[in-house]
DSSP file (Angstrom, degrees, kcal/mol; ACC not computed):
  #  RESIDUE AA STRUCTURE BP1 BP2  ACC     N-H-->O    O-->H-N    N-H-->O    O-->H-N    TCO  KAPPA ALPHA  PHI   PSI    X-CA   Y-CA   Z-CA
    1    1 A M              0   0    0      0, 0.0     2,-0.2     0, 0.0     5,-0.0   0.000 360.0 360.0 360.0 133.1   45.4   45.2  -76.5
    2    2 A T    >>  -     0   0    0      1,-0.1     3,-1.0     4,-0.0     4,-0.8  -0.502 360.0-106.0 -90.1 162.9   47.6   48.2  -77.1
    3    3 A S  G >4 S+     0   0    0      1,-0.3     3,-0.7     2,-0.2     5,-0.1   0.859 121.6  57.2 -56.6 -34.4   49.9   48.9  -80.0
    4    4 A Q  G 34 S+     0   0    0      1,-0.2    -1,-0.3     3,-0.1     4,-0.1   0.816 101.8  56.5 -65.8 -30.2   52.9   48.2  -77.6
    5    5 A D  G <4 S+     0   0    0     -3,-1.0    -1,-0.2     2,-0.1    -2,-0.2   0.649  89.0  96.4 -78.0 -15.0   51.4   44.7  -76.9
    6    6 A L  S << S-     0   0    0     -4,-0.8     2,-0.9    -3,-0.7   105,-0.0  -0.348  79.5-120.3 -73.0 154.9   51.3   43.6  -80.5
    7    7 A Q        -     0   0    0    105,-0.2   105,-0.4    -2,-0.1     2,-0.3  -0.839  33.6-158.4 -98.8 100.0   54.1   41.6  -82.2
    8    8 A W        -     0   0    0     -2,-0.9   103,-0.2   103,-0.1    93,-0.1  -0.606   7.6-167.1 -82.0 135.7   55.2   43.9  -85.0
    9    9 A T  E     -A  110   0A   0    101,-2.2   101,-2.3    -2,-0.3     2,-0.2  -0.992  19.8-129.6-123.0 119.1   57.0   42.2  -88.0
   10   10 A P  E     +A  109   0A   0      0, 0.0    99,-0.2     0, 0.0     3,-0.1  -0.495  31.1 170.0 -67.7 135.0   58.9   44.4  -90.5
   11   11 A V  E     -     0   0A   0     97,-2.8     2,-0.3     1,-0.4    98,-0.1   0.694  53.9 -31.2-117.7 -33.9   57.9   43.5  -94.1
   12   12 A C  E    S-A  108   0A   0     96,-0.9    96,-3.1    13,-0.0    -1,-0.4  -0.975  71.0 -71.5-171.8 174.6   59.4   46.1  -96.5
   13   13 A A  E >   -A  107   0A   0     -2,-0.3     3,-1.5    94,-0.2     4,-0.3  -0.603  44.5-122.0 -77.7 146.6   60.4   49.7  -96.9
   14   14 A A  G >  S+     0   0    0     92,-2.8     3,-1.2     1,-0.3    -1,-0.1   0.841 113.5  58.3 -59.6 -32.8   57.4   52.1  -97.0
   15   15 A T  G 3  S+     0   0    0     91,-0.4    -1,-0.3     1,-0.2    92,-0.1   0.621  87.8  75.4 -73.4 -14.1   58.7   53.3 -100.5
   16   16 A D  G <  S+     0   0    0     -3,-1.5     2,-0.7     1,-0.1    -1,-0.2   0.654  84.8  71.9 -70.7 -14.5   58.5   49.7 -101.8
   17   17 A I  S <  S-     0   0    0     -3,-1.2    -1,-0.1    -4,-0.3     3,-0.1  -0.891  82.1-141.3-107.5 112.6   54.7   50.0 -102.0
   18   18 A L    >   -     0   0    0     -2,-0.7     3,-1.2     1,-0.1    18,-0.4  -0.347  38.5 -82.8 -66.1 150.6   53.6   52.3 -104.9
   19   19 A P  T 3  S+     0   0    0      0, 0.0    18,-0.2     0, 0.0    -1,-0.1  -0.290 112.8  10.7 -57.4 137.6   50.6   54.6 -104.1
   20   20 A D  T 3  S+     0   0    0     16,-3.1    43,-0.4     1,-0.3     2,-0.3   0.814 111.8  96.5  61.4  35.2   47.2   52.8 -104.6
   21   21 A T  E <   -C   36   0B   0     -3,-1.2    15,-1.9    15,-0.9     2,-0.3  -0.867  61.1-136.2-137.1 177.5   48.7   49.4 -105.0
   22   22 A G  E     -C   35   0B   0     37,-0.6     2,-0.3    -2,-0.3    13,-0.2  -0.905   6.9-158.7-131.7 162.0   49.3   46.5 -102.7
   23   23 A V  E     -C   34   0B   0     11,-2.5    11,-2.8    -2,-0.3     2,-0.4  -0.921  18.8-125.9-130.9 162.5   52.1   43.9 -102.0
   24   24 A C  E     +C   33   0B   0     -2,-0.3     2,-0.3     9,-0.2     9,-0.2  -0.876  25.6 179.0-109.8 145.5   52.1   40.5 -100.4
   25   25 A A  E     -C   32   0B   0      7,-2.4     7,-3.1    -2,-0.4     2,-0.8  -0.993  28.3-129.4-140.1 146.5   54.2   39.5  -97.4
   26   26 A L  E     -C   31   0B   0     -2,-0.3     2,-0.6     5,-0.2     5,-0.2  -0.880  30.2-176.9 -96.4 113.8   54.5   36.2  -95.5
   27   27 A V  E >  S-C   30   0B   0      3,-2.8     3,-1.6    -2,-0.8    -2,-0.0  -0.943  70.3 -28.2-116.8 109.8   54.2   37.1  -91.8
   28   28 A H  T 3  S-     0   0    0     -2,-0.6    -1,-0.2     1,-0.3     3,-0.1   0.883 127.3 -47.6  50.9  45.0   54.5   34.3  -89.4
   29   29 A G  T 3  S+     0   0    0      1,-0.2     2,-0.5    -3,-0.0    -1,-0.3   0.509 115.4 116.2  80.7   3.8   53.2   31.9  -92.1
   30   30 A V  E <   -C   27   0B   0     -3,-1.6    -3,-2.8    17,-0.0     2,-0.6  -0.929  66.3-129.4-112.0 127.6   50.2   34.1  -93.1
   31   31 A H  E     -C   26   0B   0     -2,-0.5    17,-3.1    -5,-0.2    18,-0.5  -0.655  34.7-173.7 -74.0 113.7   49.9   35.6  -96.5
   32   32 A V  E     -CD  25  47B   0     -7,-3.1    -7,-2.4    -2,-0.6     2,-0.5  -0.929  18.2-148.6-116.7 135.8   49.2   39.3  -95.9
   33   33 A A  E     -CD  24  46B   0     13,-3.4    13,-2.4    -2,-0.4     2,-0.4  -0.904  15.0-165.1-101.9 127.5   48.3   42.0  -98.4
   34   34 A I  E     -CD  23  45B   0    -11,-2.8   -11,-2.5    -2,-0.5     2,-0.3  -0.953   5.5-166.6-117.7 130.7   49.5   45.5  -97.5
   35   35 A F  E     -CD  22  44B   0      9,-3.1     9,-1.8    -2,-0.4     2,-0.5  -0.902  17.4-156.3-119.6 146.8   48.1   48.6  -99.4
   36   36 A R  E     -CD  21  43B   0    -15,-1.9   -16,-3.1   -18,-0.4   -15,-0.9  -0.979  31.1-175.6-118.9 114.1   49.2   52.2  -99.6
   37   37 A V  E   > - D   0  42B   0      5,-3.0     5,-1.9    -2,-0.5     3,-0.2  -0.902  26.1 -11.0-126.9 137.7   46.2   54.3 -100.5
   38   38 A G  T > 5S-     0   0    0     -2,-0.4     3,-1.5     3,-0.2   -18,-0.1   0.072  90.5 -57.0  80.3 175.5   45.3   57.9 -101.3
   39   39 A Q  T 3 5S+     0   0    0      1,-0.3    -1,-0.2     2,-0.1    -2,-0.0   0.810 136.3  54.2 -65.1 -29.1   47.1   61.1 -101.1
   40   40 A E  T 3 5S-     0   0    0     -3,-0.2    -1,-0.3     2,-0.0    -2,-0.2   0.534 106.1-132.3 -79.1  -6.8   47.7   60.6  -97.4
   41   41 A Q  T < 5 -     0   0    0     -3,-1.5    -3,-0.2     1,-0.1    -2,-0.1   0.861  33.1-171.1  55.8  43.3   49.3   57.3  -98.3
   42   42 A A  E   < -D   37   0B   0     -5,-1.9    -5,-3.0    -6,-0.1     2,-0.4  -0.290  13.2-134.7 -63.4 148.0   47.3   55.4  -95.6
   43   43 A L  E     +D   36   0B   0     -7,-0.2     2,-0.3    58,-0.1    -7,-0.2  -0.865  24.6 177.0-108.2 142.7   48.4   51.8  -95.0
   44   44 A F  E     -D   35   0B   0     -9,-1.8    -9,-3.1    -2,-0.4     2,-0.4  -0.978   9.6-162.1-139.7 150.1   46.0   48.9  -94.6
   45   45 A A  E     +DE  34  99B   0     54,-0.6    54,-3.4    38,-0.4     2,-0.3  -0.993  17.1 158.4-139.8 128.6   46.7   45.2  -94.2
   46   46 A I  E     -DE  33  98B   0    -13,-2.4   -13,-3.4    -2,-0.4    52,-0.2  -0.889  51.9 -72.0-137.1 166.8   44.3   42.2  -94.8
   47   47 A D  E     -D   32   0B   0     50,-1.9   -15,-0.3    -2,-0.3    49,-0.1  -0.361  37.1-147.6 -55.8 140.7   44.6   38.5  -95.5
   48   48 A N        +     0   0    0    -17,-3.1    10,-2.3   -23,-0.1     9,-1.2   0.626  68.2  98.1 -89.6 -12.4   45.9   38.0  -99.0
   49   49 A I  E    S-F   56   0C   0    -18,-0.5     7,-0.3     7,-0.2    -2,-0.1  -0.636  72.8-135.4 -82.6 121.7   44.0   34.7  -99.6
   50   50 A D  E  >> -F   55   0C   0      5,-3.3     4,-2.5    -2,-0.5     5,-0.7  -0.679  14.3-147.4 -72.7 118.8   40.8   35.2 -101.6
   51   51 A P  T  45S+     0   0    0      0, 0.0    -1,-0.2     0, 0.0    44,-0.1   0.832  93.2  45.7 -62.3 -32.5   38.4   32.9  -99.6
   52   52 A K  T  45S+     0   0    0     42,-0.2    -2,-0.0     1,-0.2    -3,-0.0   0.926 123.6  32.3 -76.7 -42.7   36.3   32.0 -102.7
   53   53 A A  T  45S-     0   0    0      2,-0.2    -1,-0.2     1,-0.0     3,-0.1   0.663  93.4-139.5 -86.3 -15.9   39.2   31.2 -105.0
   54   54 A K  T  <5 +     0   0    0     -4,-2.5     2,-0.3     1,-0.2    -5,-0.1   0.848  61.4 126.9  55.6  35.3   41.6   29.9 -102.3
   55   55 A A  E   <S-F   50   0C   0     -5,-0.7    -5,-3.3    -7,-0.1     2,-1.5  -0.925  71.3-119.6-124.5 148.0   44.4   31.8 -104.1
   56   56 A S  E    S+F   49   0C   0     -2,-0.3    -7,-0.2    -7,-0.3    -8,-0.1  -0.648  74.7 113.3 -87.0  84.8   46.9   34.3 -102.7
   57   57 A V    >   +     0   0    0     -2,-1.5     3,-2.6    -9,-1.2     4,-0.2   0.537  29.7  99.5-133.6 -14.7   45.8   37.2 -105.0
   58   58 A L  G >  S+     0   0    0    -10,-2.3     3,-1.5    -3,-0.4    -9,-0.1   0.763  78.6  64.9 -60.7 -24.4   44.2   40.1 -103.1
   59   59 A S  G 3  S+     0   0    0    -11,-0.3   -37,-0.6     1,-0.3    -1,-0.3   0.698 101.9  52.0 -69.4 -16.4   47.4   42.2 -103.0
   60   60 A R  G <  S+     0   0    0     -3,-2.6    -1,-0.3   -39,-0.1    -2,-0.2   0.338  89.3 110.6 -98.0   5.8   47.1   42.4 -106.9
   61   61 A G  S <  S-     0   0    0     -3,-1.5     2,-0.5    -4,-0.2    13,-0.2  -0.219  78.9 -91.0 -77.9 170.6   43.5   43.6 -106.8
   62   62 A L  E     -G   73   0D   0     11,-1.0    11,-2.4   -41,-0.1     2,-0.4  -0.693  36.3-141.0 -84.3 128.1   42.3   47.1 -107.9
   63   63 A V  E     +G   72   0D   0     -2,-0.5     2,-0.2   -43,-0.4     9,-0.2  -0.693  44.8 118.3 -88.2 135.9   42.1   49.6 -105.1
   64   64 A G  E     -G   71   0D   0      7,-2.7     7,-2.5    -2,-0.4     2,-0.4  -0.832  52.2 -90.2-165.3-155.3   39.1   52.0 -105.0
   65   65 A S  E     -G   70   0D   0      5,-0.2     2,-0.5    -2,-0.2     5,-0.2  -0.996   9.6-160.2-142.3 151.2   36.2   53.0 -103.0
   66   66 A L  E >  S-G   69   0D   0      3,-2.2     3,-1.9    -2,-0.4     2,-0.4  -0.929  76.9 -51.2-123.7 101.2   32.5   52.1 -102.6
   67   67 A G  T 3  S-     0   0    0     -2,-0.5     0, 0.0     1,-0.3     0, 0.0  -0.566 125.1 -16.9  63.8-125.2   30.8   55.0 -101.0
   68   68 A E  T 3  S+     0   0    0     -2,-0.4     2,-0.4    -3,-0.1    -1,-0.3   0.447 117.9 101.2 -90.3  -2.5   32.8   55.8  -97.9
   69   69 A R  E <   -G   66   0D   0     -3,-1.9    -3,-2.2    14,-0.0     2,-0.5  -0.684  64.5-143.9 -92.5 135.1   34.6   52.5  -97.9
   70   70 A I  E     +G   65   0D   0     -2,-0.4    13,-2.6    -5,-0.2    14,-0.5  -0.838  38.0 172.3 -91.9 130.5   38.1   52.0  -99.2
   71   71 A V  E     -GH  64  82D   0     -7,-2.5    -7,-2.7    -2,-0.5     2,-0.4  -0.856  33.9-140.7-135.1 163.8   38.2   48.6 -100.9
   72   72 A V  E     -GH  63  81D   0      9,-1.7     9,-2.3    -2,-0.3     2,-0.5  -0.999  21.6-138.2-125.6 134.9   40.2   46.2 -103.0
   73   73 A A  E     -GH  62  80D   0    -11,-2.4   -11,-1.0    -2,-0.4     7,-0.2  -0.787  24.4-117.3 -91.0 125.4   38.5   44.2 -105.7
   74   74 A S     >  -     0   0    0      5,-3.0     4,-1.2    -2,-0.5   -16,-0.1  -0.359  16.5-137.9 -59.2 134.2   39.7   40.6 -106.0
   75   75 A P  T  4 S+     0   0    0      0, 0.0    -1,-0.2     0, 0.0   -17,-0.0   0.685  97.2  43.4 -70.9 -12.8   41.3   40.0 -109.4
   76   76 A L  T  4 S+     0   0    0      3,-0.1    -2,-0.0   -21,-0.1    -3,-0.0   0.927 132.1   9.4 -94.9 -60.4   39.6   36.6 -109.7
   77   77 A Y  T  4 S-     0   0    0      2,-0.1    -3,-0.0     0, 0.0    -1,-0.0   0.440  91.2-126.5-105.2  -0.2   35.9   36.9 -108.7
   78   78 A K     <  +     0   0    0     -4,-1.2     2,-0.1     1,-0.2     0, 0.0   0.557  51.5 156.1  66.4  11.6   35.8   40.7 -108.3
   79   79 A N        -     0   0    0     -6,-0.1    -5,-3.0     1,-0.1     2,-0.4  -0.400  41.0-125.7 -63.5 146.6   34.4   40.7 -104.8
   80   80 A H  E     -H   73   0D   0     -7,-0.2     9,-2.6    -9,-0.1     2,-0.5  -0.818  19.7-161.3 -99.1 133.8   35.2   43.9 -102.9
   81   81 A F  E     -HI  72  88D   0     -9,-2.3    -9,-1.7    -2,-0.4     2,-0.4  -0.965  21.3-126.0-118.1 127.0   37.0   43.7  -99.5
   82   82 A D  E  >  -H   71   0D   0      5,-2.9     4,-3.0    -2,-0.5   -11,-0.3  -0.567  16.3-148.5 -69.5 123.7   36.8   46.7  -97.1
   83   83 A L  T  4 S+     0   0    0    -13,-2.6   -38,-0.4    -2,-0.4    -1,-0.2   0.745  93.2  52.9 -69.0 -25.4   40.5   47.5  -96.3
   84   84 A R  T  4 S+     0   0    0    -14,-0.5    -1,-0.2   -40,-0.1   -39,-0.1   0.893 129.4  11.5 -76.1 -41.1   39.6   48.7  -92.8
   85   85 A S  T  4 S-     0   0    0      2,-0.1    13,-0.4    12,-0.1    -2,-0.2   0.634  90.1-123.4-117.1 -17.5   37.7   45.7  -91.6
   86   86 A G     <  +     0   0    0     -4,-3.0    10,-2.5     1,-0.3    -3,-0.1   0.401  56.3 155.1  85.9  -4.0   38.3   42.9  -94.2
   87   87 A E        -     0   0    0      8,-0.2    -5,-2.9    -5,-0.1     2,-0.7  -0.359  44.7-132.1 -61.3 129.6   34.6   42.6  -94.7
   88   88 A C  B     -I   81   0D   0      4,-0.3    -7,-0.2    -7,-0.2     7,-0.2  -0.792  15.5-154.9 -80.6 116.7   33.6   41.2  -98.2
   89   89 A I  S    S+     0   0    0     -9,-2.6    -1,-0.2    -2,-0.7    -8,-0.1   0.901  88.8  39.2 -63.6 -43.6   30.9   43.5  -99.4
   90   90 A E  S    S+     0   0    0    -10,-0.4    -1,-0.2     1,-0.3    -9,-0.1   0.806 133.7  17.6 -77.3 -31.9   29.1   41.1 -101.7
   91   91 A A    >   -     0   0    0    -11,-0.2     3,-3.2     1,-0.1    -1,-0.3  -0.719  62.8-169.7-145.7  85.3   29.4   38.0  -99.5
   92   92 A P  G >  S+     0   0    0      0, 0.0     3,-1.8     0, 0.0    -4,-0.3   0.778  85.3  69.8 -50.9 -28.4   30.1   38.7  -95.8
   93   93 A E  G 3  S+     0   0    0      1,-0.3    -6,-0.0    -6,-0.1    -2,-0.0   0.676  96.3  55.6 -65.6 -14.4   30.7   35.0  -95.3
   94   94 A H  G <  S+     0   0    0     -3,-3.2    -1,-0.3    -6,-0.2   -42,-0.2   0.182  80.0 136.7 -99.8  17.1   33.9   35.4  -97.4
   95   95 A S    <   -     0   0    0     -3,-1.8     2,-0.3    -7,-0.2    -8,-0.2  -0.161  39.9-151.5 -60.0 155.3   35.3   38.2  -95.2
   96   96 A V        -     0   0    0    -10,-2.5     2,-0.2   -49,-0.1    -1,-0.1  -0.772  25.1 -88.2-122.9 171.3   39.1   38.1  -94.3
   97   97 A R        -     0   0    0     -2,-0.3   -50,-1.9   -10,-0.0     2,-0.4  -0.580  30.4-142.0 -82.4 143.8   41.0   39.4  -91.3
   98   98 A A  E     -E   46   0B   0    -13,-0.4     2,-0.3    -2,-0.2   -52,-0.3  -0.860  19.6-154.9-101.2 143.3   42.3   42.9  -91.1
   99   99 A H  E     -E   45   0B   0    -54,-3.4   -54,-0.6    -2,-0.4     2,-0.2  -0.794  21.8-102.2-117.0 157.3   45.7   43.4  -89.5
  100  100 A A  E     +B  111   0A   0     11,-1.8    11,-2.5    -2,-0.3     2,-0.3  -0.575  42.9 179.8 -76.4 140.4   47.4   46.3  -87.7
  101  101 A V  E     +B  110   0A   0     -2,-0.2     2,-0.3     9,-0.2     9,-0.2  -0.993   7.5 158.4-145.3 145.0   50.0   48.1  -89.9
  102  102 A R  E     -B  109   0A   0      7,-2.1     7,-3.1    -2,-0.3     2,-0.4  -0.941  34.8-116.7-155.2 169.2   52.3   51.1  -89.3
  103  103 A V  E     +B  108   0A   0     -2,-0.3     2,-0.4     5,-0.2     5,-0.2  -0.978  27.9 177.9-118.0 133.9   55.5   52.7  -90.5
  104  104 A H  E >  S-B  107   0A   0      3,-2.6     3,-2.2    -2,-0.4   -90,-0.1  -0.992  72.3 -16.9-135.7 125.3   58.4   53.0  -88.2
  105  105 A E  T 3  S-     0   0    0     -2,-0.4     3,-0.1     1,-0.3    -1,-0.1   0.868 129.6 -50.7  46.7  41.1   61.8   54.5  -89.3
  106  106 A G  T 3  S+     0   0    0      1,-0.2   -92,-2.8   -93,-0.1     2,-0.4   0.442 116.2 113.8  83.7  -2.9   60.7   54.0  -93.0
  107  107 A R  E <   -AB  13 104A   0     -3,-2.2    -3,-2.6   -94,-0.3     2,-0.4  -0.871  65.4-128.2-106.3 135.6   59.8   50.4  -92.6
  108  108 A V  E     -AB  12 103A   0    -96,-3.1   -97,-2.8    -2,-0.4   -96,-0.9  -0.712  27.9-166.7 -79.8 127.5   56.3   48.9  -92.8
  109  109 A L  E     -AB  10 102A   0     -7,-3.1    -7,-2.1    -2,-0.4     2,-0.4  -0.933   3.9-164.5-116.8 139.7   55.4   46.8  -89.8
  110  110 A V  E     -AB   9 101A   0   -101,-2.3  -101,-2.2    -2,-0.4     2,-0.4  -0.958   7.3-166.4-122.6 143.9   52.5   44.3  -89.5
  111  111 A A  E     - B   0 100A   0    -11,-2.5   -11,-1.8    -2,-0.4  -103,-0.1  -0.990  28.2-123.9-125.7 121.0   51.0   42.8  -86.5
  112  112 A L              0   0    0     -2,-0.4  -105,-0.2  -105,-0.4   -13,-0.1  -0.264 360.0 360.0 -65.0 146.6   48.6   39.9  -87.2
  113  113 A A              0   0    0    -13,-0.0    -1,-0.1   -16,-0.0   -15,-0.1   0.445 360.0 360.0 -71.8 360.0   45.0   40.0  -85.8
């Protein structure tokens, strides 16, 4: 599927996300965590629901890195989620979906996986 085939949903202005933090958006009924990371201000989007806690909290986690991986640590159980893939490092069975994200005309757009 190409980028043009995806259903893009605007969620906020790019400037609404502070560097190295996340925000939560409701995209077609799905809680999505969107992060702006690093000096290049790369954007990532994953499901916001922590699978272990069943709470919508991942957007409030701490952003960092484990080796080459850019991750967010869940604020509840401290599991690390790879922001590129959604994989839970400590417990792969608790992985979440990663979604497509981009900026167009200053707006952050998300397309669900």
